[in-house]
C-alpha positions in Angstrom: 33.2 31.7 -1.6 30.9 28.7 -1.5 29.4 29.1 2.0 28.6 32.8 2.2 29.1 34.6 5.4 30.7 31.7 7.1 33.1 32.6 9.9 36.4 30.8 10.3 36.9 28.8 13.5 39.7 29.8 15.9 42.7 27.6 16.0 42.9 25.0 18.8 46.0 23.4 20.3 44.3 20.8 22.6 46.2 17.6 22.8 44.5 14.2 22.1 44.5 13.6 25.9 42.9 17.0 26.6 40.3 16.4 23.9 39.4 13.0 25.4 38.9 14.5 28.8 36.4 17.0 27.3 34.7 14.5 25.0 35.0 12.4 21.9 38.4 11.6 20.4 39.7 8.8 18.1 39.9 5.4 19.8 41.8 3.7 17.0 45.4 4.4 15.9 45.3 4.9 12.1 47.8 5.6 9.4 47.5 9.2 8.2 45.4 10.2 11.2 44.8 14.0 11.4 45.1 14.6 15.1 48.1 16.9 14.8 46.7 18.8 11.9 43.3 19.6 13.4 44.1 23.3 14.0 44.9 23.8 10.3 42.0 21.8 9.1 39.3 23.2 11.4 40.5 26.8 10.8 39.6 26.3 7.1 36.1 25.1 7.8 33.0 27.2 8.5 32.4 27.7 12.2 28.6 27.1 11.7 27.9 24.0 9.8 24.2 24.2 9.1 23.9 21.1 6.8 25.4 17.7 7.0 29.1 16.9 7.7 30.3 14.3 5.2 33.5 12.3 5.4 34.0 9.5 2.9 37.5 8.4 4.0 36.8 8.1 7.8 40.0 6.3 9.0 40.6 7.3 12.6 37.9 10.0 12.5 39.9 12.7 14.2 38.2 15.6 12.3 34.7 14.1 12.8 35.2 13.5 16.6 36.6 17.1 17.1 33.7 18.6 15.2 31.2 16.5 17.3 33.0 17.3 20.5 32.9 21.0 19.9 29.2 20.9 18.9 29.8 22.3 15.4 27.9 19.5 13.7 24.4 18.1 14.3 24.4 15.3 11.8 27.0 13.4 9.8 27.4 11.0 7.0 30.5 8.8 7.4 32.0 6.0 5.3 35.1 4.0 4.5 35.9 1.2 2.1 37.2 -0.9 5.0 34.4 -3.1 6.3 36.2 -4.1 9.6 36.7 -0.4 10.4 33.1 0.6 9.6 31.7 -2.4 11.5 33.7 -1.3 14.5 32.3 2.2 14.4 28.8 0.8 14.1 29.3 -1.5 17.0 30.7 1.2 19.3 27.7 3.4 18.3 25.0 0.7 18.7 26.3 -2.0 21.0 28.8 -0.3 23.3 28.1 -2.4 26.5 28.6 -5.6 24.5 31.9 -4.3 23.0 33.2 -3.4 26.4 32.3 -6.8 27.8 34.1 -8.5 24.8 37.2 -6.3 25.3 37.4 -7.5 28.9 38.3 -11.0 27.6 41.5 -9.7 25.9 44.9 -9.2 27.5 48.4 -8.0 26.4 49.9 -11.4 25.8 51.7 -12.5 22.7 50.2 -16.0 22.5 46.7 -14.6 23.1 47.3 -11.9 20.4 48.1 -14.5 17.7 45.1 -16.6 18.7 42.8 -13.6 18.3 44.5 -12.5 15.1 43.9 -16.0 13.7 40.2 -15.9 14.3 37.8 -15.6 11.4 35.9 -12.4 12.0 32.9 -13.9 10.2 32.4 -16.3 13.1 32.1 -13.6 15.7 29.2 -11.5 16.9 29.2 -7.8 15.9 30.5 -6.7 19.3 33.1 -9.5 19.4 34.3 -8.5 16.0 34.6 -4.9 17.0 36.5 -5.8 20.2 38.9 -7.9 18.1 39.6 -4.9 15.8 40.2 -2.6 18.8 42.4 -5.2 20.6 44.5 -5.8 17.5 44.9 -2.1 16.9 45.9 -1.4 20.5 48.3 -4.3 20.9 49.6 -4.9 17.4 52.8 -3.4 16.1 52.7 0.4 15.6 48.9 0.5 15.3 49.1 -0.8 11.7 46.2 -2.2 9.8 47.5 -4.5 7.1 46.1 -7.6 5.4 47.8 -10.2 3.1 46.7 -11.3 -0.3 44.1 -13.5 1.2 42.6 -10.6 3.1 43.9 -11.9 6.5 45.2 -9.4 9.1 48.9 -10.0 9.5 50.4 -7.3 11.7 52.8 -8.8 14.3 52.5 -8.4 18.1 53.6 -5.0 19.3 55.4 -5.8 22.6 54.0 -2.8 24.4 54.4 -2.7 28.2 50.9 -1.7 29.2 48.6 -0.8 26.3 45.1 0.4 27.4 43.0 -2.3 25.7 39.6 -1.1 27.0 39.3 2.6 27.4 35.7 2.7 28.7 35.6 6.5 29.1 37.0 7.1 25.6 34.7 4.6 24.0 31.7 6.0 25.8 32.5 9.5 24.5 33.0 8.1 21.0 29.7 6.2 21.1 27.8 9.4 22.1 29.4 11.3 19.2 28.6 8.6 16.7 24.8 8.8 17.5 24.5 11.7 15.1 26.2 9.8 12.2 25.0 7.5 9.5 27.9 5.1 8.8 28.4 2.8 5.8 30.9 0.9 3.7 30.7 2.9 0.5 32.6 4.5 -2.3 33.3 8.2 -1.9 31.1 9.2 -4.9 28.2 7.3 -3.3 28.7 8.9 0.0 28.8 12.4 -1.6 25.6 11.8 -3.6 23.0 14.5 -2.8 25.5 16.8 -1.1 24.7 20.5 -1.7 24.5 24.0 -0.3 25.2 24.1 3.5 26.9 20.7 3.6 30.6 20.4 4.5 32.7 17.6 2.9 36.2 16.6 4.2 38.1 14.3 1.8 41.2 12.5 3.2 41.9 9.8 0.6 44.8 7.3 0.5 47.6 9.7 -0.4 49.4 10.0 -3.8 52.8 8.3 -3.3 55.7 10.6 -2.5 58.2 8.7 -4.6 58.5 6.5 -7.7 59.4 3.5 -5.5 56.1 3.8 -3.6 52.8 2.5 -4.9 49.1 3.3 -4.7 48.1 0.3 -2.6 46.3 1.3 0.7 44.7 -0.4 3.6 41.4 -0.4 1.8 42.7 -1.7 -1.5 44.2 0.0 -4.6 43.6 3.7 -4.8 45.6 4.5 -7.9 46.0 7.6 -10.2 42.7 6.9 -11.9 40.9 7.0 -8.6 42.6 10.3 -7.6 41.4 11.7 -10.9 37.9 10.5 -10.3 38.1 12.0 -6.8 39.2 15.4 -8.3 36.2 15.3 -10.6 33.9 14.6 -7.6 35.6 17.5 -5.8 34.8 19.9 -8.6 31.3 18.6 -8.8 30.7 19.2 -5.1 32.0 22.8 -5.5 29.6 23.4 -8.3 26.7 22.1 -6.2 27.6 24.7 -3.5 29.0 22.5 -0.8 32.1 23.5 1.2 34.9 21.1 0.4 38.3 20.6 1.9 40.8 17.9 0.8 44.1 16.5 2.2 46.8 14.9 0.2 50.5 14.6 -0.1 52.4 17.5 -1.6 53.2 16.1 -5.0 53.2 17.3 -8.6 50.1 15.1 -9.3 48.2 16.4 -6.3 48.8 20.0 -7.2 48.0 19.4 -10.9 44.6 17.8 -10.0 43.5 20.8 -8.1 45.0 23.6 -10.1 42.8 26.7 -9.8 41.7 26.0 -6.2 43.2 27.4 -3.0 46.1 25.2 -1.9 48.0 25.5 1.4 51.1 23.5 2.4 51.3 22.0 5.9 53.7 19.7 7.6 52.9 16.6 9.6 54.9 14.0 11.5 54.0 10.5 10.4 54.8 7.7 12.9 52.6 4.8 11.6 54.3 3.1 8.7 55.8 -0.4 8.3 59.0 1.2 6.9 61.1 3.3 9.2 62.3 5.5 6.3 58.7 6.5 5.5 58.2 8.0 8.9 59.1 11.6 10.0 58.1 15.1 8.9 56.3 15.2 5.6 54.7 18.0 3.5 51.0 17.8 2.7 48.5 20.0 1.0 45.1 21.2 2.1 42.9 22.1 -0.9 39.8 24.3 -0.4 37.0 24.4 -2.9 37.7 28.1 -3.5 38.6 29.3 -6.9 41.8 31.5 -7.2 42.6 33.9 -9.9 45.5 33.0 -12.2 48.6 35.1 -11.3 48.9 36.5 -14.8 45.4 37.9 -14.8 45.2 41.6 -13.9 
């Protein structure tokens, strides 16, 4: 085993609401969020993380926030390829009062939503830009993040009765948790540079498509088969360096072939955030640990 003597954490069944009452929790809805799989993910990580926690595909940040809430990490390196997402985390960490003030100007109104959606983020302050992102995420349809070919956010109005646009308590907890984190717009290989013994890496990339009719396009651009193979090579390199590595992906032939020889567990998750109704529901996923397994035909 890579992290020798590490104890496995007990399972937790706290709901998102319960975690928020106790401390940090995700403040953005995000496709592929790991809130419902926290018990399975955390049970496979060392209880005592003595090095740096590294997460190169941050998304909604459910795993990071839970580790921070429970005090299992003291420092973190977080990244994502989505600059709007990263900028929002940085603003919540560094300029929370200004973000809260900016959110106070937003309301659950269809005309207002489309006015805000049409704004050029580049003309806004850091706090205003983050508030725009949070507002669109809370009020837009199904919590989707989607841009068109020109890079413009194009999710329609969600028509929710009473969305909580400014969750001051939740944002405050999140801001406190993010104080231990370095955050950047970066490629996963760049984020993992220098990782070694004692560090823990969680990889949650855009998933391998489940069917031939799907494609590799994600919210952050195209993450195709070549990228998945590059990620698998990085996974193996991290294991060789002595880091503890855990990866999530869809349960597909390609996913399993890329991580042959490592410990793979199958889990089920319910996916509600997708622009296509037939892509929602219970899906099978895999959790891959950086632990070598012996071939079955070896005595």
